[in-house]
C-alpha positions in Angstrom: -60.7 4.4 17.4 -62.1 5.7 20.6 -61.0 5.2 24.1 -63.4 5.8 27.0 -62.4 6.7 30.5 -63.8 8.4 33.5 -63.0 11.9 34.7 -62.1 12.6 38.3 -65.0 15.0 38.2 -67.4 12.2 37.5 -68.0 12.5 33.7 -67.0 10.3 30.8 -64.1 11.3 28.6 -63.8 10.2 24.9 -60.3 10.1 23.4 -60.1 9.5 19.7 -56.7 8.3 18.5 -55.8 8.9 15.0 -54.1 5.6 14.1 -53.4 6.6 10.5 -51.6 9.8 11.5 -49.4 7.8 14.0 -48.7 5.2 11.3 -47.7 7.9 8.8 -45.4 9.5 11.3 -43.7 6.2 11.9 -43.3 5.5 8.2 -41.9 8.9 7.5 -39.5 8.6 10.4 -38.4 5.2 9.1 -38.0 6.7 5.6 -35.8 9.5 7.1 -33.7 6.9 8.8 -33.3 4.9 5.6 -32.3 8.0 3.7 -29.7 8.8 6.3 -28.4 5.2 6.1 -28.3 5.4 2.3 -26.4 8.7 2.5 -23.9 7.2 4.9 -23.5 4.1 2.8 -22.8 6.4 -0.2 -20.2 8.2 1.8 -18.6 4.9 2.8 -18.5 3.8 -0.9 -16.9 7.1 -1.9 -14.3 6.7 0.9 -13.6 3.1 -0.2 -13.1 4.2 -3.8 -10.8 7.0 -2.7 -8.8 4.6 -0.5 -8.5 2.1 -3.4 -7.3 4.9 -5.6 -4.7 6.0 -3.1 -3.5 2.4 -2.6 -3.2 1.9 -6.4 -1.1 5.1 -6.7 1.0 4.1 -3.7 1.6 0.6 -5.2 2.6 2.2 -8.6 5.0 4.6 -6.8 6.5 1.8 -4.8 7.0 -0.3 -7.9 8.6 2.6 -9.7 11.0 3.2 -6.8 11.8 -0.5 -6.7 12.5 -0.6 -10.4 14.7 2.4 -10.2 16.6 0.9 -7.3 17.1 -2.3 -9.2 18.5 -0.4 -12.1 20.9 1.5 -9.9 22.0 -1.7 -8.2 22.6 -3.5 -11.5 24.7 -0.6 -12.8 26.7 -0.6 -9.6 27.2 -4.4 -9.8 28.4 -4.0 -13.5 30.8 -1.3 -12.4 32.2 -3.6 -9.7 32.5 -6.5 -12.2 34.5 -4.2 -14.5 36.8 -3.1 -11.6 37.3 -6.8 -10.6 38.2 -7.7 -14.2 40.7 -4.9 -14.3 42.3 -5.8 -11.0 42.5 -9.4 -12.0 44.3 -8.5 -15.2 46.7 -6.3 -13.3 47.3 -9.1 -10.8 47.9 -11.7 -13.5 50.2 -9.3 -15.4 52.3 -8.6 -12.3 52.5 -12.3 -11.4 53.6 -13.1 -14.9 56.3 -10.4 -14.8 57.5 -11.7 -11.4 57.6 -15.3 -12.7 59.6 -14.2 -15.8 62.0 -12.3 -13.5 62.5 -15.2 -11.2 63.0 -17.6 -14.1 65.5 -15.2 -15.6 67.4 -15.0 -12.4 67.4 -18.8 -12.0 68.6 -19.3 -15.6 71.2 -16.6 -15.1 72.5 -18.3 -12.0 72.6 -21.7 -13.7 74.4 -20.4 -16.7 77.1 -18.5 -14.8 78.3 -21.5 -12.9 
């Protein structure tokens, strides 16, 4: 392609534009941009996979801690149940002993009259 123009000195100037070279430059620039985008997307995918892995590990650690906490809580509850049973037995035993003592005193008072 040629472009004609006039020179300030009075002559004609011919400018030839190489359209194909310009088009190739554009295509190569776009290819470079696409390669950069592809690389960035690859980095994003790797980051996403790393984040998923961290989240999975965190969830597993959390579940493990919760399971351990539940076990500890259950063992403490069982210990409290055992202590309550023991205290209940002692309370019933003392009340029974007091009742027998009171009944013995009442019978003793009734028989001595």
